[in-house]
C-alpha positions as CSV (number, residue, x, y, z in Angstrom):
1,M,8.2,-17.0,34.8
2,L,8.5,-17.8,31.1
3,A,10.0,-21.2,31.9
4,T,6.8,-22.2,33.6
5,M,4.7,-20.9,30.7
6,M,6.4,-22.3,27.7
7,L,4.6,-25.6,27.6
8,V,1.1,-24.2,27.3
9,G,-0.6,-25.4,24.2
10,T,-0.4,-23.3,21.0
11,S,-2.4,-23.6,17.8
12,S,0.9,-23.5,15.7
13,W,2.0,-26.8,17.1
14,A,-1.4,-28.4,17.8
15,P,-1.4,-32.2,17.3
16,T,-3.7,-33.6,14.6
17,R,-7.0,-34.9,15.8
18,Q,-6.9,-38.5,16.8
19,P,-9.7,-41.0,16.0
20,F,-12.3,-41.3,18.7
21,T,-11.9,-44.3,21.0
22,S,-13.6,-43.6,24.3
23,R,-13.9,-40.8,26.7
24,R,-12.0,-42.7,29.4
25,T,-9.1,-43.6,27.1
26,S,-8.8,-40.1,25.7
27,G,-8.9,-38.7,29.3
28,L,-6.1,-41.0,30.4
29,C,-4.0,-40.0,27.4
30,R,-4.5,-36.3,28.3
31,L,-3.5,-37.0,31.9
32,A,-0.4,-38.9,30.8
33,T,0.6,-36.1,28.4
34,T,0.0,-33.4,31.0
35,A,2.1,-35.3,33.6
36,A,5.0,-35.7,31.1
37,S,4.8,-32.0,30.2
38,V,4.9,-30.9,33.8
39,A,7.9,-33.1,34.5
40,M,9.7,-31.8,31.4
41,E,8.8,-28.2,32.3
42,E,10.1,-28.6,35.9
43,C,13.3,-30.2,34.6
44,L,14.1,-27.3,32.3
45,A,13.1,-24.6,34.8
46,E,15.4,-26.1,37.4
47,A,18.3,-26.8,35.0
48,A,21.2,-24.6,36.1
49,D,23.2,-25.2,32.9
50,G,23.3,-27.0,29.6
51,A,24.6,-30.2,31.1
52,A,21.6,-30.4,33.4
53,A,19.2,-29.6,30.6
54,D,20.7,-32.4,28.5
55,G,19.3,-34.8,31.0
56,C,15.7,-33.6,30.5
57,A,13.4,-36.0,28.5
58,I,12.0,-33.8,25.7
59,A,10.0,-35.5,23.0
60,R,9.7,-32.5,20.7
61,P,12.6,-30.1,21.5
62,G,12.1,-27.9,18.4
63,E,8.5,-27.1,19.4
64,V,9.5,-26.4,23.0
65,L,12.3,-24.1,21.9
66,G,10.1,-22.2,19.4
67,R,7.4,-21.8,22.0
68,Y,9.8,-20.5,24.7
69,L,11.5,-18.0,22.3
70,Q,8.1,-16.8,21.1
71,L,7.0,-16.0,24.7
72,R,10.4,-14.6,25.7
73,T,10.5,-12.2,22.8
74,V,6.9,-10.8,23.2
75,L,6.3,-11.1,26.9
76,A,8.4,-10.0,29.9
77,G,9.8,-12.6,32.2
78,E,12.8,-14.4,33.6
79,P,14.6,-16.1,30.7
80,L,16.3,-19.5,30.7
81,P,20.1,-19.5,30.8
82,D,21.7,-19.4,27.4
83,S,23.3,-22.8,28.1
84,V,19.9,-24.3,28.5
85,V,18.7,-22.7,25.3
86,E,21.8,-24.2,23.6
87,S,20.8,-27.6,24.9
88,L,17.4,-27.3,23.4
89,I,19.0,-26.2,20.1
90,R,21.3,-29.3,20.1
91,S,18.4,-31.6,20.8
92,A,16.3,-30.0,18.0
93,E,19.1,-30.4,15.6
94,A,19.7,-34.0,16.5
95,K,16.0,-34.8,15.9
96,Y,16.1,-33.0,12.6
97,G,19.1,-34.9,11.3
98,N,21.1,-34.2,8.2
99,A,18.2,-33.0,6.0
100,P,18.8,-31.4,2.6
101,F,18.0,-27.7,2.1
102,D,14.3,-27.0,1.6
103,E,14.0,-23.7,-0.3
104,A,10.2,-23.8,-0.5
105,K,9.9,-24.1,3.3
106,I,12.5,-21.5,4.2
107,W,11.3,-18.9,1.7
108,G,9.9,-15.6,3.1
109,D,10.4,-13.4,6.2
110,W,12.1,-14.4,9.4
111,Q,13.0,-12.4,12.6
112,L,16.0,-13.2,14.7
113,V,15.1,-14.1,18.3
114,W,18.2,-15.6,19.7
115,Q,21.9,-15.7,18.7
116,Y,25.3,-16.7,19.8
117,N,28.4,-15.0,18.4
118,G,31.5,-17.1,18.0
119,K,34.9,-15.8,18.9
120,S,35.7,-15.1,15.2
121,A,32.5,-13.1,14.6
122,T,33.1,-9.7,12.9
123,K,33.1,-6.5,15.0
124,S,30.1,-5.3,13.1
125,Q,28.1,-8.5,13.8
126,K,28.9,-8.1,17.6
127,A,28.0,-4.4,17.6
128,L,24.7,-4.9,15.8
129,A,23.6,-8.0,17.8
130,P,21.3,-6.2,20.3
131,L,19.3,-4.5,17.6
132,P,16.1,-6.0,15.9
133,Q,17.2,-8.1,12.9
134,F,15.5,-9.9,10.1
135,S,16.9,-12.4,7.5
136,N,14.5,-13.0,4.7
137,F,14.9,-15.5,1.8
138,M,13.7,-13.6,-1.2
139,L,14.5,-12.2,-4.7
140,D,16.4,-9.0,-4.9
141,E,15.7,-6.2,-7.3
142,S,17.6,-8.0,-10.1
143,G,15.8,-11.3,-9.5
144,T,18.7,-13.0,-7.8
145,K,17.9,-15.3,-4.9
146,V,19.3,-13.9,-1.7
147,F,18.8,-14.0,2.1
148,R,18.5,-10.3,3.0
149,N,19.8,-9.4,6.4
150,I,18.2,-6.3,7.8
151,V,19.2,-4.6,11.0
152,S,16.9,-1.8,12.3
153,I,19.0,1.0,13.6
154,T,15.9,3.1,14.4
155,K,12.3,1.9,14.5
156,R,11.3,3.3,11.0
157,R,13.9,5.5,9.4
158,C,17.3,3.9,9.3
159,R,18.5,0.4,8.7
160,V,21.5,-1.6,7.6
161,V,20.9,-4.1,4.7
162,A,23.1,-6.8,3.4
163,D,22.1,-9.1,0.5
164,V,23.8,-12.5,0.6
165,E,23.6,-14.6,-2.5
166,Y,23.5,-18.4,-1.8
167,S,23.9,-21.7,-3.5
168,P,22.9,-25.0,-1.9
169,L,25.2,-28.0,-1.9
170,P,24.0,-31.2,-3.7
171,C,21.5,-33.4,-1.7
172,N,24.0,-36.3,-1.7
173,S,26.8,-34.2,-0.2
174,E,28.2,-34.5,3.3
175,N,26.3,-31.3,4.4
176,P,23.1,-31.2,2.3
177,G,21.8,-28.3,4.4
178,R,24.8,-26.0,3.7
179,L,24.5,-22.8,1.7
180,N,27.6,-21.4,0.1
181,S,27.2,-17.6,0.5
182,T,28.6,-14.4,-1.0
183,I,27.8,-10.9,0.1
184,G,26.4,-9.2,-3.0
185,A,25.5,-5.8,-1.8
186,A,25.4,-3.9,1.6
187,Y,24.2,-0.4,2.4
188,V,22.7,1.9,5.0
189,E,19.2,3.0,4.0
190,A,17.6,6.1,5.4
191,A,14.0,7.0,4.8
192,V,13.9,10.8,4.6
193,G,11.4,13.0,2.8
194,R,8.7,10.4,2.6
195,R,6.0,13.0,2.8
196,F,7.4,14.4,-0.4
197,G,7.5,11.0,-2.1
198,W,11.3,10.8,-2.0
199,K,13.0,7.4,-2.3
200,P,15.1,6.2,0.6
201,L,18.7,7.3,0.5
202,R,21.3,4.5,0.3
203,L,24.9,4.6,1.3
204,R,26.9,1.7,0.0
205,L,29.1,-0.2,2.5
206,P,32.4,-1.8,1.6
207,L,31.3,-5.2,2.9
208,K,32.5,-8.2,0.9
209,G,33.2,-11.8,1.7
210,Q,32.3,-15.5,1.2
211,G,31.4,-18.2,3.6
212,W,28.7,-20.7,4.3
213,L,25.5,-21.1,6.4
214,D,24.3,-24.5,7.6
215,V,20.5,-24.9,8.0
216,T,20.4,-27.3,10.9
217,Y,16.7,-27.2,11.7
218,L,13.7,-26.0,9.7
219,S,10.0,-26.0,10.3
220,S,7.3,-23.8,8.9
221,S,7.7,-21.5,12.0
222,M,11.3,-21.8,13.1
223,R,14.8,-22.2,11.7
224,I,18.2,-22.7,13.2
225,T,21.3,-21.9,11.3
226,R,25.1,-22.0,12.0
227,G,27.6,-19.8,10.3
228,N,31.2,-20.4,9.2
229,R,32.4,-18.0,12.0
230,G,30.8,-20.1,14.8
231,G,27.6,-18.2,15.2
232,I,24.2,-19.8,16.0
233,F,21.0,-18.1,14.9
234,V,17.4,-18.9,15.7
235,H,14.7,-17.2,13.7
236,L,10.9,-17.2,13.9
237,R,8.2,-16.1,11.5
238,P,7.4,-12.4,12.3
239,G,3.7,-13.2,12.6
240,M,4.4,-15.3,15.7
241,L,5.9,-12.3,17.4
242,T,2.8,-10.1,17.6
243,S,0.2,-9.9,20.4
244,S,-2.3,-11.8,18.3
245,G,0.4,-14.3,17.3
246,V,1.5,-15.0,20.8
247,W,-2.0,-15.4,22.2
248,P,-2.4,-19.1,21.4
249,A,1.0,-19.8,23.0
250,V,0.0,-18.2,26.2
251,G,-3.3,-20.1,26.3
252,G,-6.8,-18.9,27.1
253,S,-7.0,-19.7,30.9
254,A,-7.1,-16.8,33.3
255,G,-4.4,-18.4,35.4
256,A,-1.9,-18.6,32.5
257,H,-2.5,-14.9,31.7
258,R,-2.0,-13.8,35.3
259,M,1.3,-15.6,35.2
260,A,2.2,-13.6,32.0
261,G,1.2,-10.3,33.8
262,R,-1.7,-9.6,31.5
263,R,-5.5,-9.9,31.7
264,P,-7.3,-12.5,29.7
265,P,-9.9,-11.2,27.1
266,P,-13.6,-11.4,28.0
267,R,-15.3,-14.6,27.2
268,S,-17.3,-12.9,24.4
269,A,-14.0,-12.0,22.6
270,V,-12.8,-15.6,23.0
271,A,-16.0,-16.9,21.6
272,L,-15.9,-14.6,18.6
273,A,-12.3,-15.7,17.9
């Protein structure tokens, strides 16, 4: 189901307005774009594995991947095979190229929506993989730049936190998107006694280590990274993973919403929005 929905237009990736030429010309362009989108959609939906997906003609694989993962995370539906998702990841990375690390663009909150654990992944990483996770680029309490990995053990009260200090490689290096990383602090945090104004309890964890993280794709809404243990991680901005955030990706037509198993809002609500 989601495979047939992922190409519906979204405001996050809306193309810039083109200069007016003529109604007939713009109509033909829309028809051509729609035909290409349908062909690409059918190709991905029918792809049984990554090799088949590699043959699909996708002009903007990063946008398609982000749109699909947004819908898959928020709405119920039949997901694409992981090998097809990996094909989209490889295509997005190839389009992105060997770009240098962009700290201004990556700064802020990110939520994990898809991951692949390599054979050398730690036991803790494999055990925590099914739980909601965030990895936010931020300043810690001492003012050090870190990406803070947060795993929610329960919805509100308990979480595991690991602050990883990072340093980018020079722009003229072989891997300008690589971040050398060191685990600075790790702890379990439990929120108890909040009604009494108590601070969260923290239990330090003996996690130490050094490694690297390659930023292989980065846009304002999605990032793809690869770790030194063979893992692949795709994050989206949390605002995209709410009911209001996913609404533009589903589209406003009644047919699209019936496919998603939900009712479209009344026209008055759409007009007000």
